[in-house]
VEXKOL-944443 format. One line per 8 residues: their letters; for each residue x negated, y, z negated of N, C-alpha, C, O. Coordinates in nm, 4 decimals, padded with zeros to 6 digits. Atoms other than C-alpha are relative to their C-alpha. Layout:
A) X/Y/Z/X/Y/Z/X/Y/Z/X/Y/Z | ...
//
This chain:
XXXXXXXX) -00.0825/-00.0727/-00.0627/08.3475/-06.0684/02.3922/-00.0490/00.1375/00.0461/00.0098/00.1900/00.1406 | 00.0947/-00.1289/-00.0380/08.1108/-05.7449/02.4234/-00.0859/-00.0374/00.1592/-00.1068/00.0449/00.2484 | 00.0755/-00.0006/-00.1175/07.9145/-05.9117/02.7010/00.0899/-00.0507/00.1019/00.0469/-00.0738/00.2149 | -00.0797/00.0528/-00.1464/08.2110/-06.0350/02.9170/00.0701/00.1431/00.0347/00.1110/00.1624/00.1492 | -00.0393/-00.1170/-00.0268/08.3331/-05.6792/02.8821/-00.1065/00.0595/00.1039/-00.0755/00.0782/00.2215 | 00.1256/-00.0478/-00.1085/07.9776/-05.5443/03.0452/-00.0121/-00.0760/00.1166/-00.0465/-00.0352/00.2275 | 00.0165/00.0513/-00.1779/07.9793/-05.7837/03.3070/00.1263/00.0274/00.0481/00.1165/00.0495/00.1688 | -00.1235/-00.0511/-00.0692/08.3288/-05.6973/03.3911/-00.0269/00.1250/00.0555/00.0025/00.1439/00.1735
XXXXXXXX) 00.0053/-00.1385/-00.0437/08.2318/-05.3220/03.4061/-00.1142/00.0004/00.1046/-00.1225/00.1054/00.1683 | 00.1158/-00.0123/-00.0735/07.9139/-05.4043/03.6137/00.0557/-00.0510/00.1261/00.0070/-00.0084/00.2308 | -00.0615/00.0771/-00.1351/08.1340/-05.6245/03.8788/00.0908/00.1363/00.0445/00.1143/00.1526/00.1642 | -00.0961/-00.0822/-00.0474/08.3629/-05.3244/03.8870/-00.0866/00.1078/00.0696/-00.0688/00.1471/00.1849 | 00.0975/-00.1100/-00.0610/08.0889/-05.0666/03.9379/-00.0536/-00.0290/00.1599/-00.0693/00.0617/00.2416 | 00.0808/00.0697/-00.0625/07.9333/-05.2886/04.1841/00.1082/00.0369/00.1357/00.0700/00.0950/00.2373 | -00.1118/-00.0165/-00.1050/08.2846/-05.2796/04.4023/00.0227/00.1243/00.0648/00.0278/00.1448/00.1861 | -00.0078/-00.1380/-00.0174/08.3287/-04.9325/04.3868/-00.0954/00.0346/00.0955/-00.0703/00.0784/00.2078
XXXXXXXX) 00.0928/-00.0388/-00.1020/08.0043/-04.8850/04.5256/-00.0156/-00.0574/00.1236/-00.0621/00.0018/00.2210 | -00.0077/00.0892/-00.1252/08.0305/-05.1344/04.7731/00.1126/00.0737/00.1179/00.0849/00.0913/00.2366 | -00.0832/-00.0644/-00.0817/08.3508/-04.9616/04.9098/-00.0408/00.1303/00.0568/-00.0253/00.1681/00.1730 | 00.0671/-00.1380/-00.0425/08.1774/-04.6170/04.8899/-00.1034/00.0171/00.1047/-00.1021/00.1170/00.1766 | 00.1002/00.0363/-00.0865/07.8761/-04.7373/05.0940/00.0390/-00.0113/00.1553/00.0095/00.0534/00.2558 | -00.1198/00.0226/-00.1377/08.1258/-04.8987/05.3564/00.0487/00.1035/00.0557/00.0585/00.1160/00.1778 | -00.0689/-00.1278/-00.0532/08.2803/-04.5792/05.3776/-00.0867/00.0767/00.1087/-00.0730/00.0969/00.2293 | 00.0994/-00.0759/-00.0601/07.9892/-04.3894/05.4413/-00.0785/-00.0673/00.1496/-00.1161/00.0045/00.2424
XXXXXXXX) 00.0029/00.0645/-00.1018/07.8985/-04.6277/05.6907/00.0602/00.0184/00.1278/-00.0008/00.0416/00.2321 | -00.0755/-00.0230/-00.0746/08.2033/-04.6024/05.8739/00.0092/00.1357/00.0298/00.0423/00.1485/00.1477 | -00.0190/-00.1082/-00.0215/08.2138/-04.2340/05.8595/-00.1226/00.0492/00.0934/-00.1061/00.1263/00.1879 | 00.1233/-00.0223/-00.1127/07.8562/-04.2107/06.0315/00.0127/-00.0204/00.1083/-00.0367/00.0555/00.1916 | -00.0344/00.0691/-00.1222/07.9815/-04.4213/06.3005/00.1193/00.0743/00.0740/00.1517/00.0472/00.1896 | -00.1042/-00.0677/-00.0330/08.2607/-04.1926/06.3370/00.1424/-00.0630/00.0218/00.2360/-00.0255/00.0925 | -00.1308/00.0725/00.0577/08.5199/-04.4359/06.2174/00.1015/00.0667/-00.0876/00.1707/00.0018/-00.1660 | -00.0655/-00.0975/00.1450/08.6946/-04.1548/05.9970/00.1424/-00.0948/-00.0180/00.1550/-00.1374/-00.1328
XXXXXXXX) -00.1256/00.0643/00.0399/09.0345/-04.3401/06.0019/-00.0053/-00.1314/-00.1130/00.0664/-00.1578/-00.2095 | 00.0250/00.1133/00.0930/08.8834/-04.6542/05.8562/-00.0870/00.0548/-00.1267/-00.0627/00.0161/-00.2410 | 00.0384/-00.0410/00.1403/08.6501/-04.4610/05.6203/00.0943/00.0317/-00.1055/00.0960/-00.0175/-00.2183 | -00.0809/-00.0428/00.0969/08.9286/-04.2709/05.4815/00.0512/-00.0974/-00.0934/00.0652/-00.0781/-00.2142 | -00.0668/00.1267/00.0810/09.0762/-04.6111/05.3765/-00.0829/-00.0479/-00.1037/-00.0402/-00.0904/-00.2110 | 00.1081/00.0772/00.1055/08.8064/-04.7315/05.1888/-00.0506/00.1055/-00.1009/-00.0935/00.0703/-00.2108 | 00.0377/-00.1123/00.0857/08.7239/-04.3696/05.0444/00.1227/-00.0340/-00.1154/00.1045/-00.0542/-00.2355 | -00.1359/-00.0329/00.0666/09.0874/-04.3707/04.9217/-00.0206/-00.1317/-00.1350/-00.0117/-00.1155/-00.2567
XXXXXXXX) 00.0011/00.1040/00.0957/09.0407/-04.7143/04.7568/-00.1296/00.0243/-00.0879/-00.1185/-00.0470/-00.1877 | 00.1057/-00.0123/00.0548/08.6840/-04.6041/04.6105/00.0518/00.1020/-00.1145/00.0350/00.0828/-00.2350 | -00.0518/-00.0779/00.0699/08.8575/-04.3054/04.4870/00.0728/-00.0327/-00.1075/00.0355/-00.0116/-00.2228 | -00.1001/00.0723/00.1055/09.1511/-04.4701/04.3096/-00.0598/-00.0823/-00.0974/00.0082/-00.1193/-00.1931 | 00.0475/00.0804/00.0982/08.9014/-04.6735/04.1275/-00.1060/00.1020/-00.0841/-00.1920/00.0546/-00.1584 | 00.0463/-00.0964/00.0683/08.7638/-04.3433/03.9935/-00.1512/00.0338/00.0550/-00.2364/00.0511/-00.0322 | 00.1178/-00.0376/-00.0540/08.4652/-04.2640/04.2029/00.0269/00.1260/00.0490/00.1041/00.1415/00.1436 | -00.0333/-00.1154/-00.0483/08.4429/-03.8878/04.2194/-00.0525/00.0671/00.1446/00.0035/00.1558/00.2089
XXXXXXXX) 00.0226/-00.0347/-00.1209/08.2310/-03.8626/04.5186/00.0918/-00.0582/00.1264/00.1015/-00.0006/00.2347 | -00.1199/00.0227/-00.0997/08.4983/-04.0499/04.7149/00.0951/00.0938/-00.0169/00.1436/00.1354/00.0883 | -00.1114/-00.0945/-00.0110/08.7556/-03.8051/04.5864/-00.0224/00.1024/00.0410/00.0722/00.1658/00.0877 | 00.0418/-00.1289/-00.0506/08.5661/-03.5183/04.6779/00.0078/00.0081/00.1550/00.0595/00.1013/00.2166 | -00.0114/00.0222/-00.1556/08.5306/-03.6358/05.0401/00.1123/-00.0127/00.0441/00.1361/00.0622/00.1388 | -00.1323/-00.0247/-00.0554/08.8851/-03.7137/05.0975/00.0660/00.1487/-00.0191/00.1356/00.1986/00.0693 | -00.0036/-00.1574/-00.0137/08.9306/-03.3518/04.9875/-00.0139/00.0760/00.1171/00.0662/00.1472/00.1775 | 00.0648/-00.0629/-00.1257/08.7125/-03.2474/05.2545/00.0829/-00.0608/00.1401/00.1003/00.0124/00.2375
XXXXXXXX) -00.0468/00.0390/-00.1185/08.8857/-03.4758/05.5105/00.1371/00.0422/00.0021/00.1702/00.1067/00.1016 | -00.1417/-00.0791/00.0161/09.2430/-03.3742/05.4177/-00.0132/00.1396/00.0498/00.0711/00.1771/00.1313 | 00.0184/-00.1351/-00.0278/09.1042/-03.0053/05.4528/-00.0022/-00.0051/00.1560/00.0861/00.0488/00.2227 | -00.0070/00.0127/-00.1554/09.0184/-03.0812/05.8116/00.0710/-00.0834/00.0996/00.0772/-00.0769/00.2224 | -00.1054/00.1084/-00.0957/09.2352/-03.3354/05.9387/-00.0840/-00.1116/00.0520/-00.0443/-00.1624/00.1568 | 00.0891/00.0727/-00.0564/08.9239/-03.5803/05.9788/00.0605/-00.1339/-00.0556/00.0714/-00.1665/-00.1738 | -00.0495/00.1401/00.0297/09.0682/-03.9196/05.9984/00.1173/-00.0488/-00.0657/00.1432/-00.1646/-00.0982 | -00.1543/-00.0039/00.0744/09.4167/-03.8454/05.8412/00.0305/00.1376/00.0445/-00.0475/00.2223/00.0879
XXXXXXXX) -00.0835/-00.1375/-00.0637/09.6661/-03.5629/05.9296/-00.0475/00.0983/-00.1125/-00.0739/00.0640/-00.2278 | 00.0607/-00.0751/00.0883/09.5504/-03.2539/05.7821/00.1222/00.0255/-00.0761/00.2370/00.0307/-00.0318 | -00.1125/-00.0282/00.0971/09.7369/-03.1819/05.4635/-00.0605/00.0757/-00.1190/-00.1303/00.0104/-00.1966 | 00.0771/-00.0785/00.1239/09.6150/-02.9207/05.2022/00.0558/-00.0553/-00.1331/-00.0250/-00.0845/-00.2213 | -00.0462/00.0526/00.1027/09.8322/-03.0430/04.9484/-00.0658/-00.1308/-00.0522/-00.1006/-00.1561/-00.1675 | 00.1071/00.1506/00.0378/09.6508/-03.3971/04.9636/-00.1301/00.0447/-00.0208/-00.2076/-00.0034/-00.1035 | 00.1839/-00.0461/00.0221/09.3117/-03.2073/05.0018/-00.0225/00.0417/-00.1305/-00.1259/00.0086/-00.1885 | 00.0019/-00.0452/00.1598/09.3881/-03.0384/04.6485/00.0156/-00.0830/-00.0783/-00.0428/-00.0685/-00.1857
XXXXXXXX) -00.0390/00.0981/00.0978/09.5175/-03.3261/04.4907/-00.1673/-00.0639/-00.0123/-00.2370/-00.0758/-00.1132 | 00.1409/00.1010/00.0357/09.1805/-03.5229/04.5758/-00.1170/00.1226/-00.0633/-00.1995/00.0749/-00.1413 | 00.1071/-00.1063/00.0263/08.9497/-03.2083/04.5021/00.0467/-00.0218/-00.1834/-00.0336/-00.0552/-00.2704 | -00.0019/-00.0271/00.1412/09.1209/-03.1786/04.1590/-00.0275/-00.1370/-00.0573/-00.0686/-00.1392/-00.1733 | 00.0481/00.1425/00.0761/09.0612/-03.5706/04.0879/-00.1196/-00.0066/-00.0179/-00.1747/-00.0432/-00.1218 | 00.1550/-00.0345/00.0437/08.7235/-03.4999/04.1492/-00.0651/00.0788/-00.0810/-00.1612/00.0454/-00.1502 | -00.0001/-00.0762/00.1037/08.7182/-03.2164/03.9716/-00.0069/-00.0197/-00.1491/-00.0907/00.0198/-00.2301 | -00.0349/00.0539/00.1667/08.8512/-03.3581/03.6412/-00.1184/-00.0689/-00.0051/-00.1814/-00.0354/-00.1055
XXXXXXXX) 00.0866/00.1038/00.0181/08.5759/-03.6329/03.7003/-00.1514/00.0612/-00.0106/-00.2568/-00.0006/-00.0252 | 00.1506/-00.0284/00.0149/08.3001/-03.3764/03.6890/-00.0556/00.0644/00.1515/-00.1527/00.1399/00.1470 | 00.1087/-00.0392/-00.1225/08.1810/-03.2950/04.0581/00.0334/00.1417/00.0238/00.1465/00.1884/00.0371 | 00.0198/-00.1283/-00.0208/08.0787/-02.9609/04.1066/00.0863/00.0714/00.1093/00.1879/00.1379/00.0896 | -00.0661/-00.0612/-00.0934/08.1639/-02.8584/04.4402/00.1507/-00.0268/00.0131/00.2096/00.0684/00.0644 | -00.1106/00.0423/00.0277/08.5087/-03.0390/04.3908/00.0654/00.1493/-00.0858/00.1558/00.2194/-00.0404 | -00.0415/-00.1013/00.0598/08.5437/-02.7651/04.1138/00.0315/00.1348/00.0800/00.1400/00.1928/00.0767 | 00.0081/-00.1023/-00.0923/08.4502/-02.4862/04.3614/00.1283/-00.0065/00.0899/00.2181/00.0774/00.0827
XXXXXXXX) -00.1099/-00.0064/-00.0827/08.6888/-02.5906/04.6170/00.1501/-00.0026/-00.0728/00.2465/00.0446/-00.0125 | -00.1405/00.0552/00.0411/08.9905/-02.6929/04.4007/-00.0072/00.1950/-00.0716/00.1023/00.2514/-00.0737 | 00.0011/-00.1492/00.0675/08.9030/-02.2956/04.2293/00.0329/00.0711/00.1507/00.1392/00.1329/00.1571 | -00.0728/-00.0478/-00.1045/08.9389/-02.1809/04.5847/00.1058/-00.0160/00.0866/00.1403/00.0697/00.1679 | -00.1282/00.0322/-00.0184/09.2321/-02.3499/04.6727/00.1005/00.1071/-00.0810/00.1735/00.1837/-00.0181 | -00.0604/-00.0556/00.0580/09.3885/-02.1903/04.3867/00.0029/00.1929/00.0314/00.0903/00.2744/00.0018 | 00.0216/-00.1455/-00.0358/09.2518/-01.8344/04.5155/00.1001/00.0216/00.1073/00.1950/00.0999/00.1098 | -00.0739/-00.0073/-00.1499/09.3825/-01.8959/04.8657/00.1476/-00.0430/00.0195/00.2146/-00.0196/00.1201
XXXXXXXX) -00.1382/00.0536/-00.0184/09.7121/-02.0631/04.7855/-00.0201/-00.1183/00.1249/00.0557/-00.1104/00.2216 | 00.0356/00.0993/-00.0738/09.5728/-02.3689/04.9808/00.0362/-00.1350/-00.0715/-00.0402/-00.1987/-00.1440 | -00.0633/00.1537/00.0474/09.7887/-02.6874/04.8909/00.0265/00.0539/-00.1512/00.1188/-00.0102/-00.2016 | -00.0750/-00.0288/00.0937/09.8353/-02.5033/04.5563/00.0493/00.1302/00.0030/00.0272/00.1937/00.1061 | -00.0493/-00.1097/00.0343/09.9966/-02.2086/04.4342/-00.0881/00.1170/-00.0442/-00.1437/00.0955/-00.1519 | 00.0999/-00.1331/00.0413/09.7879/-01.8663/04.3924/00.0246/-00.0011/-00.1666/00.1249/00.0363/-00.2274 | -00.0031/-00.0054/00.1465/09.7003/-01.9132/04.0305/-00.1487/00.0749/-00.0381/-00.2285/-00.0106/-00.0763 | 00.1371/-00.0390/00.0468/09.3681/-01.6886/03.9461/-00.0295/-00.0540/-00.1501/-00.1493/-00.0682/-00.1748
XXXXXXXX) 00.0511/00.0693/00.1578/09.3623/-01.8386/03.5527/-00.0427/-00.1233/00.0549/-00.1600/-00.1552/00.0355 | 00.0417/00.1261/-00.0397/09.3503/-02.1615/03.7108/-00.1457/-00.0114/00.1042/-00.2346/-00.0958/00.0928 | 00.1280/-00.0249/-00.0634/09.0826/-02.0598/03.9589/-00.1013/00.0326/-00.0636/-00.2096/00.0002/-00.0150 | 00.1195/-00.0635/00.0674/08.8642/-01.8921/03.7044/-00.0219/-00.1178/-00.1049/-00.1306/-00.1178/-00.1626 | 00.0262/00.1203/00.0951/08.9056/-02.2287/03.4740/-00.0814/-00.0785/00.0922/-00.1736/-00.1289/00.0280 | 00.0523/00.0939/-00.0766/08.7672/-02.4315/03.7616/-00.1391/00.0457/00.0566/-00.2237/-00.0381/00.0877 | 00.1000/-00.0655/-00.0760/08.5084/-02.1980/03.9057/-00.1018/-00.0160/-00.1165/-00.2153/-00.0636/-00.1127 | 00.1186/-00.0251/00.1253/08.3592/-02.1358/03.5571/-00.0481/-00.1294/-00.0167/-00.1709/-00.1364/-00.0124
XXXXXXXX) 00.0885/00.1196/-00.0092/08.2899/-02.5031/03.5295/-00.1127/-00.0329/00.0849/-00.2141/-00.0919/00.0474 | 00.1225/00.0305/-00.0933/08.0773/-02.5276/03.8157/-00.0868/00.1323/-00.0337/-00.2094/00.1232/-00.0277 | 00.1138/-00.1264/00.0076/07.9276/-02.1656/03.7446/-00.1020/-00.0196/-00.1311/-00.2155/00.0227/-00.1528 | 00.0799/00.0479/00.1431/07.8286/-02.3085/03.4003/-00.1066/-00.1113/00.0426/-00.2192/-00.1223/-00.0060 | 00.1187/00.1245/-00.0695/07.6501/-02.6118/03.5957/-00.1167/00.0973/00.0707/-00.2217/00.0417/00.1028 | 00.1008/-00.0497/-00.1041/07.4460/-02.3360/03.7933/00.0129/00.0064/00.1536/-00.0886/00.0281/00.2198 | -00.0760/00.0051/-00.0888/07.6505/-02.3517/04.0939/-00.0223/00.1565/00.0401/00.0274/00.2354/-00.0402 | 00.0112/-00.1006/-00.0492/07.5464/-02.0348/04.3011/00.1302/00.0474/00.0882/00.1617/00.1652/00.1053
XXXXXXXX) -00.1328/-00.0194/-00.0708/07.8613/-02.0528/04.4993/00.1209/00.0385/-00.0929/00.1968/00.1348/-00.0820 | -00.1187/-00.0303/00.1435/08.0997/-02.0626/04.1887/-00.0778/00.1443/-00.0541/00.0125/00.2190/-00.0917 | 00.0733/-00.1721/00.0543/07.8782/-01.7110/04.0709/00.0281/00.0695/00.0953/00.0871/00.1730/00.0644 | -00.0730/-00.1108/-00.1045/07.9577/-01.5483/04.3934/00.1412/00.0164/-00.0222/00.1905/00.1252/-00.0519 | -00.1606/00.0112/00.0036/08.3230/-01.6454/04.3810/00.0511/00.0833/-00.1329/00.1207/00.1843/-00.1423 | -00.0114/-00.1116/00.1252/08.3258/-01.5299/04.0295/-00.0242/00.1336/00.0034/00.0600/00.2058/-00.0500 | 00.0077/-00.1211/00.0103/08.1923/-01.2221/04.0764/00.0998/00.0600/00.0939/00.1884/00.1367/00.0560 | -00.1034/-00.0575/-00.1097/08.3747/-01.1489/04.4255/00.1410/00.0284/-00.0532/00.1951/00.1361/-00.0281
XXXXXXXX) -00.1489/00.0009/00.0209/08.7220/-01.2112/04.2821/00.0090/00.0478/-00.1251/00.1288/00.0593/-00.1510 | 00.0244/-00.0513/00.1092/08.6254/-01.0712/03.9376/00.0953/-00.0903/-00.1157/00.1775/-00.0455/-00.1956 | -00.0744/00.0825/00.0675/08.7522/-01.3876/03.7766/-00.0173/-00.0155/-00.1478/00.0432/-00.0930/-00.2218 | -00.0068/-00.0098/00.1716/08.6536/-01.3107/03.4284/00.1161/00.0457/-00.0355/00.1902/00.0020/-00.1235 | -00.1399/-00.0673/00.0626/08.9268/-01.0969/03.4094/00.1474/-00.1034/-00.0212/00.2482/-00.0672/-00.0818 | -00.0910/00.1001/00.0291/09.1465/-01.4276/03.4223/-00.0386/-00.1247/-00.0787/00.0345/-00.2213/-00.1004 | 00.0342/00.1146/00.1103/08.9597/-01.6516/03.1977/00.0786/-00.0282/-00.1154/00.1549/00.0590/-00.1571 | -00.0738/00.0203/00.0917/09.1025/-01.8234/02.9270/-00.0926/00.0559/-00.1182/-00.2141/00.0365/-00.1224
XX) 00.0842/-00.0702/00.1657/08.9874/-01.6366/02.5625/00.0349/-00.0772/-00.0518/-00.0690/-00.0868/-00.1172 | -00.0375/00.0453/00.1281/09.1458/-01.8710/02.3267/-00.1293/-00.0644/-00.0668/-00.1231/-00.1119/-00.1802
//
């Protein structure tokens, strides 16, 4: 049973990687709409990089209609999977009310996660917006 599970997981991992790789290829060829569909498929399978890229695409309206709520949704999905830049961008969305309601406590939560990984941009945002005032002290 364990061998079957390992085999299943390996197959799933290769399929996710294939969708991601195909999406990157399409993106590089400037086929943004087609790439966004494959990034969506890959992100829905748990790929944090694809989720992060979708956040970027929805922020700028690249291959998709610009939609800051969808952008924040994808950044949050990637952030929860541990993507550092997504954590920063989600924190920024909470600071600026871009696709999320302004919420400095949530911004502090996500920016702190990225800051703890050594992200310089997160440290800059932490200091500039004095997010230490809003961090959860529980």
